[in-house]
C-alpha positions in Angstrom: -4.0 -16.3 25.8 -2.8 -15.2 22.3 -6.5 -15.2 21.1 -7.5 -13.0 24.0 -4.8 -10.5 23.1 -5.8 -10.4 19.4 -9.5 -9.8 20.5 -8.4 -6.9 22.7 -6.5 -5.4 19.8 -9.4 -5.8 17.5 -11.8 -4.2 20.0 -9.4 -1.3 20.4 -9.1 -0.8 16.7 -12.9 -0.8 16.4 -13.1 1.9 19.1 -10.6 4.2 17.4 -12.4 3.7 14.0 -15.7 4.6 15.7 -14.1 7.8 17.0 -12.8 8.6 13.5 -16.3 8.2 12.1 -17.5 11.1 14.2 -14.9 13.4 12.6 -15.2 12.2 9.0 -16.0 15.6 7.3 -12.5 17.0 6.7 -8.8 16.1 6.9 -6.9 18.2 9.3 -3.2 18.6 10.0 -2.0 16.9 13.1 1.4 17.8 14.5 2.3 19.8 11.4 5.7 21.0 12.8 6.6 17.5 13.7 5.4 16.1 10.4 7.4 18.6 8.5 10.5 17.7 10.5 9.9 14.0 9.8 9.3 14.8 6.1 12.7 16.5 6.0 14.2 13.4 7.6 12.5 11.1 5.0 13.7 13.4 2.2 17.3 13.1 3.5 17.0 9.3 3.5 15.6 9.5 0.0 18.5 11.6 -1.2 21.2 9.4 0.2 19.7 5.9 0.2 16.4 5.4 -1.7 17.1 7.5 -4.7 20.5 5.9 -5.4 19.1 2.4 -4.9 16.2 3.3 -7.2 18.5 4.6 -9.9 20.6 1.4 -9.7 17.4 -0.7 -9.9 16.4 1.1 -13.1 19.7 0.1 -14.7 18.8 -3.6 -14.3 17.8 -5.4 -17.6 14.2 -4.8 -18.3 13.1 -8.4 -18.1 14.5 -8.6 -14.5 12.9 -5.3 -13.5 9.5 -6.2 -15.0 9.6 -9.6 -13.5 10.3 -8.3 -10.0 7.6 -5.7 -10.4 5.1 -8.4 -11.5 6.2 -10.6 -8.6 5.6 -8.0 -5.9 2.3 -6.9 -7.5 1.1 -10.5 -7.5 1.8 -11.0 -3.8 0.1 -7.6 -3.1 -3.0 -9.0 -4.7 -3.4 -11.3 -1.7 -4.3 -8.3 0.4 -6.9 -7.2 -2.1 -8.9 -10.5 -1.9 -10.2 -10.1 1.7 -10.8 -6.4 1.2 -12.8 -6.9 -1.9 -14.9 -9.4 0.0 -15.4 -6.9 2.9 -16.4 -4.2 0.4 -18.8 -6.5 -1.3 -17.1 -5.9 -4.7 -17.6 -9.3 -6.2 -16.3 -8.3 -9.7 -13.0 -7.2 -8.3 -12.9 -10.2 -6.0 -13.1 -12.4 -9.1 -10.3 -10.4 -10.8 -8.1 -10.7 -7.7 -8.6 -14.4 -7.2 -8.3 -15.2 -10.9 -5.2 -13.0 -11.4 -3.4 -14.4 -8.4 -4.2 -18.0 -9.4 -3.2 -17.7 -13.0 0.0 -15.6 -12.4 1.2 -17.8 -9.6 0.9 -20.9 -11.7 1.1 -20.2 -15.4 3.0 -17.0 -14.6 5.7 -18.7 -12.7 5.1 -17.4 -9.2 4.0 -14.1 -10.6 7.1 -13.1 -12.5 5.0 -13.2 -15.7 1.6 -11.5 -16.0 -0.6 -13.7 -18.3 -3.7 -12.7 -16.3 -3.5 -9.2 -17.6 -3.5 -10.4 -21.2 -6.9 -12.1 -20.7 -8.4 -9.0 -19.1 -7.9 -9.6 -15.4 -6.8 -6.3 -13.8 -7.3 -6.3 -10.0 -7.4 -3.1 -8.1 -5.1 -2.8 -5.1 -7.2 -2.7 -2.0 -6.3 -2.4 1.6 -8.1 -1.9 5.0 -7.8 1.8 4.8 -9.7 1.9 1.6 -12.3 -0.6 3.0 -12.9 1.7 6.0 -13.2 4.6 3.6 -15.8 2.7 1.5 -17.9 2.4 4.7 -17.9 6.1 5.2 -15.1 6.6 7.7 -13.3 9.8 7.1 -9.5 10.1 6.9 -9.1 11.8 10.2 -6.0 13.9 10.7 -3.0 13.9 8.3 0.6 13.4 9.4 3.9 11.9 8.2 5.5 8.8 9.6 9.3 8.1 9.5 10.2 6.1 6.4 6.6 5.2 5.7 5.7 8.7 4.7 2.3 10.4 4.3 -0.7 8.9 6.0 -3.9 9.6 7.9 -5.4 8.4 11.2 -7.7 6.0 9.2 -4.9 4.7 7.0 -2.6 4.2 9.9 -5.2 1.9 11.5 -5.6 0.3 8.2 -1.9 -0.3 7.9 -2.0 -2.3 11.2 -5.1 -4.1 10.3 -3.6 -5.1 7.0 -1.2 -7.4 8.8 -4.2 -9.3 10.3 -6.2 -9.8 7.0 -3.3 -10.2 4.5 -2.8 -13.9 3.9 0.9 -13.3 3.1 1.4 -11.5 6.4 -0.5 -14.4 8.1 2.1 -17.0 7.0 5.1 -14.7 7.5 5.1 -12.2 10.3 2.2 -14.1 12.0 4.1 -17.3 11.4 0.9 -19.4 10.8 0.9 -22.2 8.2 -1.6 -21.9 5.4 -2.1 -24.5 2.6 1.2 -26.1 3.7 3.0 -22.8 3.2 4.9 -20.8 5.9 7.5 -18.1 6.2 9.0 -15.6 8.6 9.2 -11.8 9.2 12.3 -11.5 6.9 10.2 -12.7 3.9 7.5 -10.1 4.7 9.8 -7.1 5.1 11.9 -8.2 2.1 8.8 -8.1 0.0 7.8 -4.7 1.3 11.2 -3.3 0.8 11.4 -4.6 -2.8 7.9 -3.2 -3.5 9.0 0.2 -2.2 12.1 0.2 -4.3 10.1 -0.7 -7.4 7.7 2.1 -6.8 10.5 4.6 -6.2 12.2 3.5 -9.3 9.1 3.7 -11.5 8.5 7.3 -10.3 12.1 8.5 -10.3 11.4 11.2 -12.9 8.2 12.3 -11.2 10.0 12.8 -7.9 12.8 14.8 -9.6 10.2 17.0 -11.3 8.3 17.5 -8.1 11.4 18.5 -6.1 12.4 21.0 -8.8 9.0 22.6 -9.4 7.3 22.6 -6.0 7.2 25.8 -4.0 6.3 23.7 -0.9 7.2 20.1 -1.4 5.6 19.0 1.8 2.2 20.5 0.7 2.5 19.1 -2.8 3.1 15.5 -1.4 0.2 15.9 1.0 -2.1 16.9 -1.8 -1.0 14.1 -4.1 -1.3 11.5 -1.3 -4.8 12.6 -0.2 -6.1 12.8 -3.8 -4.7 9.4 -4.6 -6.3 7.8 -1.6 -9.7 9.5 -2.4 -9.5 8.2 -6.0 -8.8 4.7 -4.8 -11.6 4.7 -2.2 -14.0 5.8 -4.8 -12.7 3.3 -7.3 -12.1 6.1 -9.8 -12.5 5.0 -13.4 -10.1 7.7 -14.6 -6.8 6.5 -16.0 -4.1 6.3 -13.4 -1.7 9.3 -13.6 2.1 8.9 -13.9 2.4 8.5 -10.1 0.8 5.0 -10.1 0.3 3.7 -6.6 1.1 6.2 -3.8 0.1 3.8 -0.9 2.5 3.2 2.1 
């Protein structure tokens, strides 16, 4: 019964993706008034919750902050492994597998990052990027509560991520893998910590953007779409100060 349900979900996702493929030429606004309202709501949450938490996080001793960042980044590499395989990017597949294996063992569950010292630098990949690599356009752009900017393609990718991500498999899917298991709390705790780490790393960038943008909504839209395009194209340009703008 559960297998049949998952198959139906998978078929539905494929149907939506096929529809997106027919409209792949340009990104259009969907529900702009609603998106702007949600953006204001998210901005209020940021001002009163996320920003203070991020500033407190930045006050932690550097070894703790760096170790936490390394740990979440290492877990995030698990999602890159199946996506590199789906994209046929064998070089990055090797980087992802090697980095996760070394950092999880020698790097003490990822709190240290010895893999980077020997030249292993895996790109972060997700299903949205994989769909983009197959030529599916972003579809319409909109803003989600808390999660922020996204597109139709990336929203589908966000859902699909939970089916292909090994960490999601053993936590929110509650399936055992290699003797390991977890629960939903583990998954959402990881996501929340990763979000705080990102917000803290970009605290000064957010401050500058808020002060200097004539239309903050349009500025964030532009940054998000450009960042996603660069990641889909595996841009060789150095990452800008914003780092990873994924949901």
